[in-house]
Backbone bond lengths (Angstrom), bond angles and torsions (degrees), N, CA, C in turn:
res aa  C-N    CA-C-N  psi(-1)  N-CA   C-N-CA  omega(-1)  CA-C   N-CA-C  phi
1 M - - - 1.458 - - 1.525 109.13 -
2 T 1.359 116.55 134.91 1.451 121.15 -178.92 1.518 110.80 -69.21
3 E 1.322 115.52 133.52 1.462 120.09 -179.47 1.523 109.88 -71.21
4 A 1.326 116.65 138.79 1.461 121.29 -179.40 1.520 109.59 -65.37
5 P 1.349 117.41 143.33 1.465 119.83 -179.70 1.531 110.98 -64.33
6 N 1.316 115.41 146.48 1.460 121.09 -178.76 1.534 109.06 -92.21
7 T 1.321 115.91 67.62 1.466 121.07 -175.92 1.519 111.76 -64.62
8 L 1.319 117.77 -40.20 1.461 121.13 179.69 1.522 110.58 -61.53
9 G 1.328 117.10 -48.11 1.458 120.34 179.56 1.507 112.96 -62.11
10 E 1.333 117.05 -40.76 1.465 120.86 178.91 1.527 110.69 -62.75
11 Y 1.325 115.25 -40.72 1.457 119.07 -179.67 1.532 111.13 -66.65
12 L 1.318 116.97 -44.24 1.470 120.47 179.65 1.531 111.15 -60.71
13 R 1.332 116.78 -43.77 1.471 119.56 -179.81 1.530 110.98 -64.31
14 A 1.327 116.08 -43.26 1.465 119.87 -178.12 1.521 111.18 -63.56
15 R 1.325 116.86 -43.48 1.470 119.17 -177.85 1.525 111.66 -74.14
16 R 1.341 116.80 -31.97 1.474 120.15 177.56 1.525 110.93 -62.06
17 D 1.325 116.29 -37.06 1.457 120.72 -179.19 1.522 112.85 -66.92
18 L 1.341 117.12 -18.92 1.459 120.81 -174.62 1.527 113.30 -94.20
19 V 1.324 117.38 -4.82 1.471 121.03 -178.83 1.528 108.56 -106.38
20 T 1.317 117.01 123.77 1.461 120.47 -179.95 1.529 110.90 -86.79
21 P 1.327 117.88 155.97 1.460 119.92 177.42 1.525 112.45 -57.73
22 E 1.332 116.02 -37.84 1.463 120.09 -179.44 1.527 111.70 -60.55
23 Q 1.320 116.79 -34.49 1.465 120.58 -178.03 1.524 112.11 -66.48
24 V 1.319 118.00 -24.36 1.475 120.62 -179.04 1.529 111.12 -111.42
25 G 1.324 116.76 10.98 1.459 120.11 174.98 1.507 115.88 82.29
26 I 1.323 118.60 21.79 1.463 121.17 177.83 1.522 108.70 -98.00
27 P 1.324 118.30 122.14 1.474 120.56 178.65 1.529 111.22 -68.08
28 V 1.313 116.29 141.27 1.468 120.91 -179.74 1.520 109.33 -100.34
29 V 1.326 115.30 124.00 1.451 121.29 178.52 1.529 108.47 -124.69
30 G 1.307 117.13 115.46 1.465 120.63 179.32 1.523 112.28 77.59
31 A 1.322 115.12 -174.91 1.466 121.32 -178.16 1.529 110.83 -77.19
32 R 1.321 115.28 148.36 1.455 121.63 177.97 1.527 109.36 -117.73
33 R 1.321 116.40 144.40 1.472 120.50 -177.53 1.519 112.77 -89.21
34 V 1.337 117.53 -11.93 1.462 120.41 -178.89 1.528 108.94 -116.07
35 P 1.348 117.93 147.19 1.468 120.42 -177.36 1.519 113.50 -70.34
36 G 1.331 118.03 -26.22 1.457 120.35 -177.99 1.518 111.50 -123.31
37 L 1.322 116.31 -130.93 1.460 120.65 -179.63 1.523 111.14 -84.86
38 R 1.317 116.10 150.01 1.463 120.82 171.83 1.527 108.57 -79.35
39 R 1.323 115.74 159.23 1.468 120.15 179.30 1.526 111.19 -58.17
40 E 1.343 115.16 -45.19 1.459 117.98 -176.85 1.517 112.09 -66.38
41 E 1.341 117.50 -26.22 1.467 120.34 177.24 1.529 110.32 -71.72
42 V 1.316 116.81 -41.69 1.459 120.00 176.37 1.523 109.76 -62.43
43 A 1.334 116.57 -43.64 1.462 120.73 179.76 1.531 111.31 -60.93
44 M 1.316 115.94 -46.83 1.473 120.26 -178.19 1.520 110.48 -60.38
45 L 1.344 116.51 -48.12 1.453 120.60 -176.93 1.527 112.14 -70.32
46 S 1.318 116.98 -22.23 1.471 121.21 179.54 1.518 111.91 -89.09
47 G 1.347 116.74 -11.90 1.450 119.94 179.90 1.510 113.83 79.69
48 I 1.339 117.28 27.84 1.466 121.16 177.27 1.513 108.14 -126.29
49 S 1.317 116.51 168.38 1.457 119.74 -179.05 1.527 110.59 -77.13
50 A 1.335 115.67 151.72 1.460 120.81 178.18 1.526 111.00 -62.42
51 E 1.333 116.66 -35.48 1.465 120.76 179.88 1.524 110.75 -65.58
52 Y 1.337 116.46 -40.57 1.464 119.13 179.79 1.527 110.82 -67.56
53 Y 1.323 116.51 -41.91 1.463 118.68 178.91 1.530 110.72 -63.12
54 L 1.340 116.63 -39.06 1.461 120.49 177.38 1.538 110.22 -59.57
55 R 1.322 117.61 -40.71 1.455 121.05 178.92 1.526 111.18 -62.66
56 L 1.329 115.74 -36.35 1.464 119.46 178.10 1.530 111.32 -63.80
57 E 1.323 116.26 -47.08 1.466 119.99 -178.72 1.528 111.51 -67.18
58 Q 1.321 116.91 -34.22 1.457 120.02 -178.77 1.524 113.06 -83.24
59 G 1.330 116.67 -4.32 1.465 119.60 178.13 1.508 114.09 80.36
60 R 1.347 117.35 13.13 1.467 120.17 179.05 1.523 111.71 -83.85
61 D 1.313 117.96 -12.24 1.462 123.10 173.31 1.522 106.36 -138.27
62 R 1.337 116.34 109.66 1.452 120.51 -174.55 1.523 112.27 -110.99
63 R 1.312 117.50 11.27 1.459 120.46 -179.38 1.528 111.78 -130.00
64 P 1.322 117.59 55.60 1.470 118.79 177.79 1.530 110.09 -68.62
65 S 1.319 116.25 159.29 1.453 120.31 -179.80 1.533 110.29 -72.67
66 T 1.311 115.25 161.33 1.467 120.70 176.87 1.522 110.48 -61.09
67 Q 1.337 117.23 -38.25 1.468 120.33 -178.98 1.525 111.28 -63.21
68 V 1.323 116.72 -40.45 1.456 120.26 178.52 1.527 110.48 -64.47
69 L 1.337 116.21 -46.00 1.470 119.41 -178.70 1.524 111.35 -65.10
70 E 1.306 117.05 -38.49 1.472 119.57 178.42 1.529 111.12 -64.48
71 A 1.338 116.73 -38.11 1.458 120.68 177.38 1.523 110.58 -65.51
72 I 1.322 117.00 -42.99 1.465 120.91 178.23 1.532 110.17 -64.72
73 A 1.329 116.91 -39.66 1.465 120.80 179.56 1.518 111.08 -60.62
74 R 1.332 117.10 -38.41 1.469 119.32 178.69 1.527 110.48 -65.51
75 V 1.320 117.18 -41.12 1.464 120.60 179.46 1.519 110.54 -65.67
76 L 1.322 117.02 -39.65 1.461 121.20 -178.96 1.524 112.22 -81.80
77 Q 1.334 115.89 1.55 1.455 123.72 173.85 1.536 111.70 57.92
78 L 1.329 115.05 45.68 1.452 120.55 177.28 1.532 109.02 -82.24
79 D 1.323 117.05 126.49 1.467 120.90 177.81 1.537 110.60 -67.14
80 D 1.329 115.73 -31.24 1.456 121.09 -178.52 1.528 107.32 -135.96
81 D 1.338 117.38 119.55 1.464 119.48 -176.99 1.528 112.79 -95.33
82 S 1.344 117.72 5.94 1.467 119.41 -175.18 1.525 112.25 -65.35
83 Y 1.328 117.54 -35.13 1.462 119.27 179.03 1.523 110.12 -67.51
84 L 1.329 117.24 -43.05 1.463 120.87 177.68 1.517 110.31 -59.98
85 L 1.311 116.99 -43.40 1.468 120.40 179.68 1.529 110.92 -64.42
86 S 1.318 116.78 -35.84 1.472 119.76 -178.49 1.534 111.19 -67.38
87 L 1.328 117.22 -28.48 1.471 120.04 -179.06 1.521 111.93 -67.06
88 A 1.319 116.55 -24.92 1.468 119.88 -178.91 1.523 112.68 -104.79
89 A 1.337 117.06 3.99 1.473 119.77 -178.81 1.519 110.03 -70.08
90 E 1.311 115.62 145.96 1.460 120.93 178.77 1.521 109.57 -69.04
91 R 1.324 116.94 121.53 1.461 121.47 -179.89 1.520 109.50 -132.02
92 P 1.315 117.36 131.28 1.472 119.12 176.08 1.518 110.48 -66.06
93 R 1.318 117.36 141.11 1.451 121.22 176.81 1.521 108.08 -68.13
94 R 1.322 116.08 136.38 1.460 120.14 -179.26 1.512 109.46 -129.93
95 R 1.313 114.12 155.14 1.450 119.02 178.45 1.530 109.68 -73.65
96 R 1.325 115.21 143.53 1.451 119.54 177.34 1.523 108.74 -65.15
97 S 1.313 116.28 131.82 1.457 120.86 -179.15 1.516 110.63 -122.61
98 R 1.315 115.67 166.03 1.450 119.65 178.58 1.522 109.85 -69.82
99 A 1.339 114.54 148.74 1.459 119.12 177.21 1.526 109.13 -65.30
100 R 1.331 116.12 134.38 1.449 119.90 -179.37 1.525 110.53 -78.51
101 R 1.328 115.43 143.20 1.456 120.64 177.74 1.528 108.13 -71.74
102 E 1.301 115.74 132.71 1.467 120.72 -178.81 1.530 108.93 -88.91
103 V 1.310 115.66 127.47 1.455 121.34 -177.41 1.524 109.40 -117.03
104 L 1.311 115.68 125.29 1.451 121.40 178.94 1.524 109.38 -82.67
105 P 1.338 118.55 131.93 1.464 119.48 177.17 1.526 110.75 -55.11
106 A 1.328 116.34 141.71 1.461 121.18 -176.13 1.523 112.31 -56.82
107 S 1.343 116.66 -37.76 1.461 119.74 -178.60 1.534 111.35 -64.41
108 T 1.340 116.61 -38.86 1.467 119.93 178.31 1.518 110.58 -70.38
109 A 1.338 116.80 -38.31 1.459 120.50 178.00 1.527 111.06 -61.70
110 R 1.343 116.71 -35.81 1.484 120.31 177.36 1.517 111.14 -73.52
111 L 1.341 117.01 -31.48 1.459 121.14 -176.24 1.526 112.19 -70.08
112 I 1.313 117.45 -42.98 1.471 121.69 -170.62 1.535 112.62 -55.09
113 P 1.335 120.48 -47.15 1.480 118.75 179.73 1.536 113.29 -66.89
114 E 1.334 117.00 -21.25 1.456 120.69 -177.16 1.525 112.98 -86.94
115 L 1.317 117.93 -14.51 1.461 120.24 -177.00 1.526 110.88 -69.11
116 P 1.348 118.09 140.63 1.465 120.93 -179.75 1.526 113.20 -83.99
117 F 1.338 116.62 12.43 1.460 122.71 -179.49 1.524 109.13 -124.80
118 P 1.346 117.53 158.64 1.461 119.58 170.95 1.530 109.07 -60.09
119 A 1.326 116.99 126.64 1.466 119.99 -176.16 1.520 109.92 -149.36
120 F 1.338 114.35 145.98 1.463 119.72 174.77 1.521 109.74 -153.33
121 A 1.320 115.37 160.82 1.468 121.09 177.00 1.520 108.10 -102.63
122 E 1.334 114.80 132.36 1.467 122.21 -175.31 1.518 108.66 -120.70
123 G 1.333 117.66 124.31 1.458 121.67 -179.40 1.512 112.83 -80.62
124 R 1.335 116.07 178.49 1.470 120.41 -176.55 1.525 111.71 -66.75
125 Y 1.336 117.27 -23.16 1.468 120.34 176.59 1.531 111.01 -95.31
126 L 1.334 116.34 10.60 1.464 125.16 -179.50 1.525 112.29 67.50
127 D 1.340 116.04 27.43 1.461 120.57 169.83 1.530 108.65 -77.03
128 V 1.338 116.72 141.62 1.457 120.89 174.13 1.524 107.27 -84.35
129 I 1.325 115.79 114.03 1.466 121.14 -175.58 1.519 111.19 -89.66
130 A 1.334 116.64 -36.95 1.465 122.22 177.80 1.515 107.97 -155.51
131 A 1.329 116.87 153.58 1.457 120.95 -179.78 1.528 108.70 -156.10
132 N 1.335 116.15 152.97 1.470 118.57 175.75 1.521 110.63 -98.04
133 S 1.316 116.38 174.39 1.471 120.95 -174.43 1.522 111.71 -66.37
134 L 1.334 117.36 -29.60 1.465 120.06 178.35 1.521 111.02 -67.52
135 A 1.337 117.53 -35.82 1.466 120.16 176.69 1.522 110.03 -64.88
136 A 1.326 116.07 -42.78 1.467 119.88 178.23 1.519 111.30 -65.43
137 A 1.346 117.26 -26.75 1.451 120.37 176.35 1.524 111.38 -71.24
138 I 1.329 116.26 -31.96 1.475 119.89 173.77 1.518 109.42 -66.79
139 S 1.329 116.59 -48.32 1.461 122.19 177.88 1.515 109.35 -147.48
140 P 1.336 118.77 128.95 1.464 120.13 177.65 1.519 112.86 -63.46
141 R 1.339 117.40 -11.70 1.451 121.76 177.30 1.522 112.64 -80.19
142 L 1.334 116.85 -15.10 1.458 120.63 -178.39 1.522 109.44 -85.95
143 V 1.313 114.80 70.52 1.467 122.43 177.27 1.533 107.88 -136.10
144 A 1.321 115.11 156.67 1.460 119.86 -179.92 1.527 110.24 -56.91
145 G 1.336 115.52 134.64 1.463 121.27 -179.79 1.498 113.92 103.37
146 G 1.330 117.68 -14.70 1.467 121.06 178.03 1.520 110.81 -80.57
147 N 1.299 115.93 171.26 1.460 122.27 175.58 1.513 107.40 -135.04
148 R 1.329 116.55 125.85 1.465 120.64 -173.18 1.526 112.45 -65.02
149 L 1.327 118.26 -35.62 1.466 119.61 178.44 1.530 110.56 -64.69
150 R 1.324 116.20 -48.58 1.459 119.70 179.79 1.529 110.70 -60.55
151 D 1.329 115.76 -45.86 1.461 119.51 -176.15 1.524 111.66 -63.02
152 V 1.350 115.88 -46.66 1.467 120.00 -174.27 1.523 112.52 -71.44
153 F 1.327 117.56 -31.97 1.458 119.57 -177.85 1.526 113.51 -94.06
154 L 1.330 118.24 -21.50 1.469 118.73 -172.35 1.519 114.07 -113.97
155 D 1.316 118.98 -17.56 1.463 120.98 -175.20 1.528 110.31 -103.19
156 E 1.330 116.59 116.19 1.472 120.55 -176.18 1.526 112.01 -64.40
157 A 1.343 116.53 -38.34 1.465 118.99 179.05 1.532 111.32 -63.21
158 E 1.318 116.35 -37.79 1.464 120.88 177.52 1.524 110.17 -67.27
159 Q 1.316 117.74 -39.33 1.454 121.35 178.17 1.525 111.24 -64.04
160 D 1.327 116.79 -40.28 1.469 121.14 -179.55 1.520 111.31 -67.23
161 L 1.330 117.33 -21.40 1.458 121.03 -178.48 1.523 111.87 -67.28
162 F 1.332 117.30 -31.79 1.466 121.22 -176.37 1.522 111.12 -84.68
163 D 1.326 115.75 134.50 1.457 120.70 175.96 1.527 110.71 -65.77
164 D 1.340 116.71 -36.24 1.467 122.60 176.84 1.521 107.09 -129.36
165 W 1.334 116.05 82.40 1.463 120.12 -174.45 1.526 111.89 -61.86
166 E 1.327 117.73 -43.68 1.455 120.22 -175.26 1.529 111.36 -60.76
167 R 1.309 116.09 -42.22 1.466 120.38 178.38 1.524 111.26 -65.06
168 A 1.334 116.15 -43.62 1.467 120.50 -179.75 1.517 111.09 -64.78
169 A 1.326 117.30 -42.58 1.463 121.24 -179.29 1.516 111.01 -66.07
170 A 1.331 117.06 -42.42 1.459 120.90 179.95 1.535 111.21 -63.51
171 A 1.347 116.00 -40.99 1.467 119.17 179.60 1.523 110.78 -66.95
172 L 1.321 117.07 -39.58 1.460 121.34 178.55 1.523 110.86 -61.95
173 L 1.327 115.74 -44.02 1.458 120.84 -177.77 1.534 111.31 -69.63
174 A 1.334 116.52 -37.64 1.472 119.77 178.19 1.526 110.60 -65.27
175 G 1.331 117.15 -36.92 1.451 120.67 176.85 1.512 112.28 -68.13
176 F 1.333 116.04 -37.03 1.466 120.89 176.71 1.527 110.41 -62.69
177 R 1.327 117.03 -45.27 1.462 120.09 -179.39 1.522 110.82 -63.99
178 R 1.336 116.99 -37.69 1.462 119.94 177.66 1.527 110.70 -64.06
179 T 1.328 117.11 -41.26 1.466 121.06 -175.99 1.527 111.54 -69.44
180 V 1.325 116.51 -44.75 1.472 118.58 -177.40 1.518 111.13 -79.87
181 G 1.339 117.40 -15.76 1.466 121.48 173.65 1.515 112.94 57.73
182 T 1.303 114.54 -126.76 1.462 120.18 -177.19 1.528 112.14 -97.49
183 S 1.329 116.90 18.51 1.475 120.83 -177.90 1.528 110.62 -80.96
184 G 1.316 115.92 57.54 1.457 119.84 -177.77 1.508 114.31 -66.70
185 D 1.355 117.62 -19.03 1.450 120.37 -179.87 1.522 112.43 -100.54
186 D 1.335 117.38 5.20 1.462 121.16 176.28 1.519 108.66 -62.51
187 P 1.354 117.85 125.53 1.469 120.18 -176.08 1.518 113.99 -55.47
188 R 1.314 117.18 -37.75 1.473 120.47 -179.24 1.524 110.87 -69.10
189 V 1.335 116.61 -39.90 1.463 120.04 177.26 1.528 110.20 -64.37
190 V 1.325 116.17 -45.25 1.463 120.97 179.02 1.528 110.47 -58.92
191 E 1.328 116.13 -42.92 1.461 120.81 -179.61 1.524 111.75 -62.19
192 L 1.337 116.33 -50.76 1.466 120.52 -177.12 1.521 112.12 -64.89
193 V 1.330 115.95 -49.43 1.463 119.74 -178.06 1.526 110.55 -64.02
194 G 1.324 117.25 -41.43 1.461 120.42 179.46 1.514 112.00 -63.48
195 E 1.328 116.59 -46.50 1.467 120.62 -179.18 1.528 111.48 -62.11
196 L 1.329 116.18 -48.65 1.456 119.57 -176.29 1.524 112.11 -71.06
197 S 1.311 117.70 -32.36 1.465 120.77 177.87 1.525 110.87 -65.22
198 L 1.322 117.17 -32.62 1.461 120.74 -178.99 1.518 112.63 -71.45
199 V 1.327 117.02 -35.46 1.465 119.38 -169.40 1.531 114.55 -111.48
200 S 1.323 118.21 -11.94 1.467 119.57 -175.62 1.527 111.46 -125.51
201 P 1.333 118.00 106.84 1.480 120.21 175.87 1.523 111.50 -61.02
202 E 1.337 117.12 -34.73 1.458 120.38 179.97 1.533 110.66 -65.27
203 F 1.317 115.85 -40.21 1.468 118.60 177.06 1.520 110.54 -62.90
204 R 1.335 116.72 -46.42 1.474 119.68 -179.18 1.522 110.91 -57.19
205 Q 1.315 116.14 -43.19 1.458 120.08 -177.63 1.524 110.99 -66.30
206 M 1.332 117.21 -45.59 1.460 120.11 -178.90 1.523 112.26 -69.72
207 W 1.340 117.34 -37.84 1.461 120.67 179.60 1.526 110.38 -64.07
208 A 1.329 116.24 -35.18 1.465 120.30 -178.52 1.528 112.14 -69.30
209 R 1.330 117.58 -17.43 1.463 120.35 179.01 1.533 112.13 -74.68
210 H 1.327 116.73 -21.60 1.475 121.59 -178.78 1.523 112.00 60.56
211 D 1.332 117.49 35.86 1.469 120.01 175.53 1.522 109.67 -68.46
212 V 1.327 115.86 140.65 1.455 122.12 -179.72 1.517 108.54 -133.58
213 A 1.339 116.62 133.53 1.464 119.92 178.11 1.522 109.09 -155.39
214 E 1.313 115.27 155.28 1.458 119.92 176.59 1.536 109.48 -68.80
215 R 1.318 115.31 150.65 1.465 120.16 173.71 1.526 107.05 -82.29
216 T 1.324 115.43 94.91 1.456 120.48 -174.33 1.525 110.55 -124.41
217 G 1.311 114.60 175.74 1.451 120.30 177.47 1.517 112.07 -72.58
218 A 1.315 115.27 165.03 1.457 121.08 179.63 1.527 108.10 -166.38
219 T 1.317 115.89 170.29 1.459 120.91 172.24 1.517 108.31 -97.34
220 V 1.325 116.04 128.03 1.460 121.17 -175.14 1.525 108.92 -124.04
221 T 1.338 116.00 136.63 1.458 121.00 176.81 1.522 109.57 -111.48
222 F 1.334 114.78 125.65 1.453 120.82 178.69 1.521 110.51 -108.77
223 N 1.322 115.66 146.43 1.463 121.75 169.49 1.529 106.73 -103.07
224 H 1.320 115.38 84.88 1.467 120.02 -171.53 1.519 110.21 -78.26
225 P 1.328 118.46 135.73 1.468 120.89 -176.53 1.524 113.85 -67.88
226 V 1.344 117.91 -17.07 1.471 119.96 -177.74 1.522 112.31 -103.51
227 V 1.340 117.07 -48.72 1.475 119.63 -174.57 1.518 112.80 -104.26
228 G 1.318 118.64 -2.55 1.462 121.15 178.05 1.519 113.56 86.60
229 R 1.319 115.68 -156.77 1.460 121.77 -175.70 1.531 110.05 -69.51
230 I 1.330 115.34 128.23 1.463 120.35 -177.15 1.531 109.06 -141.69
231 Q 1.318 115.88 126.72 1.469 121.80 -178.35 1.529 109.15 -105.51
232 L 1.326 115.09 124.07 1.462 120.64 -175.73 1.516 110.65 -128.80
233 D 1.323 115.54 147.86 1.458 121.07 170.10 1.531 107.68 -86.45
234 R 1.326 116.38 135.67 1.450 121.28 179.70 1.522 109.18 -113.42
235 E 1.323 115.70 124.73 1.454 121.34 175.80 1.528 109.16 -104.97
236 K 1.321 117.36 139.84 1.457 122.04 173.40 1.526 107.14 -122.54
237 L 1.327 116.01 110.98 1.447 122.15 -173.63 1.523 109.52 -115.16
238 A 1.330 116.54 126.18 1.459 120.84 -179.32 1.525 109.89 -65.93
239 V 1.319 115.74 133.90 1.467 121.86 176.89 1.527 108.61 -89.73
240 G 1.318 116.71 121.51 1.453 120.92 -176.81 1.512 113.64 -61.43
241 S 1.316 115.62 152.73 1.471 123.79 177.62 1.512 113.01 62.50
242 T 1.343 116.52 28.29 1.465 121.18 175.71 1.523 108.77 -131.78
243 D 1.321 115.84 164.31 1.462 121.39 -179.88 1.525 109.40 -101.43
244 G 1.337 115.97 72.79 1.452 119.78 172.95 1.514 116.35 97.80
245 I 1.347 119.34 7.21 1.462 120.07 177.30 1.519 109.40 -75.90
246 M 1.334 116.11 134.97 1.459 122.42 179.37 1.528 110.17 -117.90
247 L 1.330 115.58 143.35 1.458 121.32 169.55 1.523 106.36 -95.40
248 V 1.326 116.72 118.35 1.464 122.55 -177.29 1.518 108.90 -105.49
249 I 1.329 116.78 126.70 1.465 122.22 -177.24 1.518 109.05 -129.11
250 Y 1.330 116.86 133.96 1.469 122.76 173.10 1.524 109.04 -105.76
251 H 1.324 117.47 136.87 1.465 120.50 175.93 1.522 109.34 -150.35
252 A 1.307 115.92 158.90 1.474 121.49 -176.83 1.517 110.36 -115.35
253 H 1.323 117.02 156.43 1.460 121.69 175.47 1.523 109.19 -67.04
254 S 1.319 116.68 130.91 1.462 121.27 -178.85 1.524 110.99 -60.17
255 G 1.321 115.77 136.97 1.458 121.29 176.45 1.519 115.16 86.22
256 T 1.312 117.42 -1.72 1.463 120.44 -179.40 1.526 110.44 -91.98
257 E 1.326 114.75 165.66 1.452 119.81 176.63 1.528 110.72 -62.31
258 S 1.326 116.36 -35.13 1.456 119.77 178.34 1.518 111.08 -64.34
259 A 1.344 117.28 -37.15 1.469 120.59 177.60 1.521 110.39 -63.67
260 E 1.333 116.07 -40.29 1.466 120.10 178.15 1.526 110.86 -64.85
261 R 1.302 116.62 -41.01 1.463 120.27 -179.54 1.529 111.32 -69.66
262 L 1.334 116.35 -35.24 1.453 119.33 176.83 1.524 110.41 -67.11
263 A 1.338 116.64 -38.72 1.469 120.61 176.75 1.530 110.39 -63.55
264 L 1.339 115.83 -41.06 1.468 120.15 177.64 1.522 110.67 -61.95
265 L 1.306 115.66 -42.37 1.461 120.48 179.45 1.533 109.97 -63.57
266 G 1.341 116.26 -37.72 1.453 120.37 176.93 1.517 111.92 -64.01
267 S 1.324 116.45 -39.87 1.468 120.81 178.63 1.519 110.95 -64.81
268 I 1.327 115.75 -41.17 1.465 120.01 179.06 1.527 110.20 -64.70
269 A 1.342 115.63 -42.74 1.470 119.56 -179.86 1.522 110.57 -64.84
270 A 1.364 117.25 -40.49 1.455 120.43 179.77 1.522 110.96 -66.08
271 S 1.329 116.74 -39.54 1.450 120.88 178.70 1.529 111.05 -64.12
272 A 1.336 114.92 -40.67 1.469 119.45 -179.05 1.532 111.40 -67.12
273 A 1.324 116.46 -24.19 1.467 120.26 -178.13 1.515 112.55 -81.23
274 I 1.351 117.61 -14.87 1.468 121.05 -179.89 1.530 109.18 -78.14
275 P 1.309 118.86 129.51 1.467 120.66 179.16 1.527 111.14 -57.35
276 A 1.330 116.44 147.53 1.469 121.82 -176.39 1.520 111.03 -57.49
277 E 1.353 118.71 -40.39 1.461 120.92 -177.83 1.531 111.20 -62.80
278 E 1.356 115.03 -38.65 1.455 118.63 -179.45 1.512 111.21 -69.06
279 R 1.356 117.51 -38.28 1.461 120.70 177.86 1.528 110.46 -62.49
280 E 1.349 116.39 -40.59 1.451 119.91 -179.46 1.536 110.75 -68.19
281 A 1.331 116.90 -38.92 1.463 120.25 178.32 1.513 111.05 -63.52
282 N 1.344 115.65 -41.65 1.476 119.16 179.65 1.510 111.16 -64.97
283 S 1.339 117.13 -36.27 1.458 120.37 -177.72 1.527 111.12 -68.06
284 D 1.347 118.82 -24.59 1.458 121.94 179.54 1.508 112.36 -68.20
285 Y 1.350 114.65 -23.27 1.463 118.59 -177.48 1.519 112.41 -103.17
286 S 1.357 116.95 4.39 1.471 118.84 -177.80 1.509 110.53 -88.39
C-alpha cells in the first residue's frame, strides 16, 4: 500500500525556512546551516519537546492537538492558521476519482457578456470557464479554455503584462493552494503541479514555499501593449451553488487616467467586434 504523503511535515519545513531568528527574538551567533529557524528553536518557542516536533515534521505523528498547532502557527508567524489546522484534521481515506467538470450557472454565463467591465469566471483549478470581450482586451489569454496558472507561469507575453509579475504569480499560486486544500491526490492538481514543476523553475520555487491565501480582490497594475500602464481594482466574487467558481471583475476609479484608458480599450474591443462589412457600410455614410 502506498504511504500517504506527509503534507503536514512538508508545510512545517517550508514555513520554518521562511522565518529568521531575528523575527522571533533569537540572537544570531556565528554561521547557521539552515536558512530559517532550527527545529529545536520552533519546538522551544512553541512549548513542546524537540523530539515531538521532529516526529511532526517526519510524519510519525500526524494528529497533533489544535493547541500545539496554534502554538506552532504563532512561531511560524502565520496570519491564518486554518490551512495548517486542516492538514492535521481527521479525514477518511477516499479513492482517487476523476476531476469533476465545472459548470457555470446559466444566469452567470448570461451576465458576463453584459457586464460593462472586463470579467471572467475562474474555476477552482484556475481554469477560465467564460470571459467577455473586455477581459480578452486586457489579455488575449483571458478566454474560455485557458488556465491562469499555465498562462501566468509559461507565457512570456502574459508575464510582461504585469507590472509586478512575481507578486501576481505568488498571489495566484497561494490562492490555488488554498482552494485545492489538502487534495494532493486530485488528478487535476497532480496534472497542473507536475506539468508546471517540470518546465518552470519559478513555479517550483514558489510552490515549495507553501504560501496559502484566500482568493480575494486586489489592486493590479498592467503594462498594456496598446493603452499603456493601467491600474485596476480586481474583485473576486464567489458564484453561488458552485464548488469554488469565482466571478472576476476588473474596474478603474472613476475620473482617473486608468479609467480613461480602460474606456479606450473598451472602444477598441467594441470596434474589433464589428464585422468588417458593417464597418465599411458605416464609413460610407460618415
